[in-house]
N, C-alpha and C positions, 0 to 999 in steps of 0.2 A: 618080734617087732614091738616097739614101744608106742603105746597110745598117747596122743597129744591132746586129748579133749580136756583133761583137767590136770591139777597139780600132782595127781598120783603117778602119772606116767607108767601105767601098768604094762608089764612085759606080757604081750599076748602071744599065745601059740595057736596054731591051727586047731580049731575046734574048742578052744578054751576061752573063757570070758574073764574080763577084769572085775574089779570090785563092784562096779555098777550092775554086773550081771547080764549086760546086753552087748557090749562091744567085744569083738573078736577079730582075729586075723584071717583074712581070706584073699586069695589072689594077689598077695603082695601089699595089701593095704588094710587099714583099720575100718571095719564096717559095723553096723548095728543090726543085731538079730531082731530088734523090735520094730523094724521099719514097717509101717502100715498096720501094726497089730494094736488094736484099740481095746482097752479094757473098760472104758467108761465114756458115755456120750450123753449129754444133758443140756437142755436150754436153761441158762441161769441168768439172773439179774447181774449186770456188770458190777454192781456193788459187792457181790459175793466173792469176787476174785482176790482181794478186794481192790476195786478202783473206784474212788469217790469223785474224782475230778476229770474223768474221761467219759464223755457221753453218758452222764448220769441219767438214770431212768430207762436205759435201753437194756436189751437182752443180748446174750452172746452164746453161741453153741460151744460148749466146753467138751474137749476131747482129751482123753488120757491114754497112755500106754502103760508100760511097766519098766522097772529099773530105776535106780538112784545111786548117785556116787557119794552120798552122805549116809550116816548111820545114827540118826537122831533117835534116842530112846523114847521120845515122846511123840513119834510119828503118828499122824492121824490116818494116813493112807498106807500103812504098812502092808496090808493085804495085797495091794496092787503095785507097791513100790519095790519091795525087796524080800517078800516072804518066799519060801521055797516054792509054793504053788505059783506065785506071780512069775518068778524067774523061769519056770518051766514053759511059760507061754501058752499053756493048755487052755486057759479060760479066756483068752483074747480072741477077737475075730479080725480078719484082714479087711481093712478099709483103705483102698488106694486113695492117694491125694484127690484124684478127680471125683471120686465118689463122696468124699467128705465135703468138697466144695458144693456139689449138687445138693447135699443135705442142708448145708448152710443157706443156700439160695432159696430153698423151699420154705425156710422158716422166716424169710423176710417179712411176711404178712403178720407174724407174731412179734415183730419188733427186733428181730435178729440183725445185728450189725456186722457179724463176721464169725471168726473162730478164735477160741482161747485154747492154748496148749497148756494143760494143767493136770492135776491129780497126782501124777508121778513127777519125776524130774525130766522135763522135755529135752534138756540139753544133751543127755546121754544118747538120745536118738535124734540129734539135731538135723540130720539129713531129711527126715520126714517133715519136720517143721519147715525147713527151708523150701522144699519142693511144694508142699501144700500152701504155705503162705504166699508164694509167688502166684499160684493160681487164684488164691483168694483175692489178691490185689487186682488181678486181671478181670475178676468178676465184679470189681467195684466195691469190695467189702474190706473190712479191717481185720488185723491180726493182733492178738494179745498173748503174751507169754507170762506164765506164773512160774517162777524159778528160784532156786537157791543161789543162783549167780556163781556157781562153782564151775567155771569153764574158762578156757584160754581166750585171749582177745582175738585169736585167729578164728575160732569157732564163732564168737560173737559177731565179728565183722562179716561173716557169711550170712548171718541172719538179719543184721540191722537194716539192710535195704527194704526188708519186707515186714518188719515188726513195727506196729504203730504205738503200742503201749506195753509196759511190763509192770508187774508187781514183783519185787525182788526181796527175798528174805535177808535181813541183816540180823542174824540170830543173836549176836553178841558183839561187843566192841573190845573183847579181850581175846587175844590170839590163843592163849593157853586154853581158855574155855572152848573156843572153836575146835581146837585139836582134840582135847580130852573128851568133850561131851558129844560132839557131832562127827568127829573124825574129819573135820574140814580145815580150810585154810583161809583165815581172815584177809590176808593180803590179796589173794586172788579175787575174793568177793569185792573188796574195795576197788580194785582195778576194774573189775567188771562193771560196777555201778558207775564209776567215773567215766567210762567210755559210753555206757548206755545213755546217760543223761544228755550226751551231746547229740543224740540222733533220734530219740523218741520220748514220749511221755513216760515218766517213771514215778511209781509210788513204792514206798518201802514198808516192810512189816517187821516188827520185833515182838516176838512172843516173850512175855515176862515170866520167868521161871523162878520160884522162890529159892533163894540161896545160891543162885547161879549168876543171873544178869540183872538183878533187881535193885542195884544201888543207884542212888541219885548221882554219884560221881560218874558211873559208867554212862548213864543216860545223858548227862551233861556233855561228856566227851563225844558220844555218838552223834548227838544232835548238832554239836558245834562243827564236827567234821562234815556232816551233811550240808550245813548252812554255807560252807565254803566251796561247794561243788560248782563247776563252771560249764557253760555251754561250749559249742564248737568254736565260737568267736573269742572265747576267753572271758566272757562276761559272767560274773558270779550270779547264779540262779538258785543256789541251794536253799535259800529261805522259803522258796515257793514249792519245794518238793514235799509232797504229802508223806507223813509218817503215820502208820497204824500201830498203836501200842495195844497189844492184845493180851487177854487173860489166859493163863495156862490152866488146863484141867488134867487131873491124873489119867494116864492112859498108857497102853502098851507096856513098856518096861519101866515106866516112871509112876507106878501107882503108889509108891511109898511117899510121894509128896502130896501136900494139900493143894487145893486150887489156890491160885493167886488171890489175895484179898483185893476186892474191888477198889478199896481205898488206895491200895498200893499202885494199881494201874492208873487211877486218876492222878495220884501224886506225881508219878513219873511222866505222865502226859503233860502236866503243868511245867515240869522241869524242861521238857522238850520244847514247849511253847516259848520259852525264853529265847530260843534260837530259830524256831521254825514257825511259819505262818499257818500251816495246816496240819494239825495233829488230831488224830481220831482215836477213840478207844473202841476196842472190840471184845466180844464175848462177855460183856458186862451186863 
């Protein structure tokens, strides 16, 4: 059976998983082995997602599982995303949707506004996000998703009725870089972003990696594309979509690179500000 979650369309066999390490074939359909398996749970400032223009100053309960459909060599959460240990599922604990919502409600007194699905790639286990997010809404709270945006529009459409805000990685604006460096698909991410902005609050993040996506030309093209995005009525809203331009630090399999120069991050942020109203710098 062929999985339809992302562009990879992995051929799944009973008991085998696709590239993401969590989707498999069972009872005639594609399912996620990571359903309800939580590897990280923390109460975070909303700005840490990062979301700067969505309920600023509030807190949100962040929940993560395991599995990812990209292979970024600079991954900050490799241990819980696609390490051998992570994909074994041995260090996760089962938290049913109902239990996670109860935990979120108990944290209201500490400023919690809902649940953020983050740390690993939540889309590879989207069924858990969907089921939990529905209950979160029923409890009168909000849902946030932090994602690489590498999923089909069919998957996104299942989630959009329940997701209030997203931070989506737009890792590069060069299709070859996306494929070579991350093993991803820029076209799928662009389609995902274009649909997401019609239904919920969206902020974007671009990590600036020296020698990869740090040219002014690429940032000009990226920010110009964002500025032209439209809402569900067709009105251009792109200039008001926040972009986070963040600094790279050597880690995981990219320790051969130096950290991005702070001046380079600031320079690229200024380029983006020619097209966008809200540009933030991070890790500086």
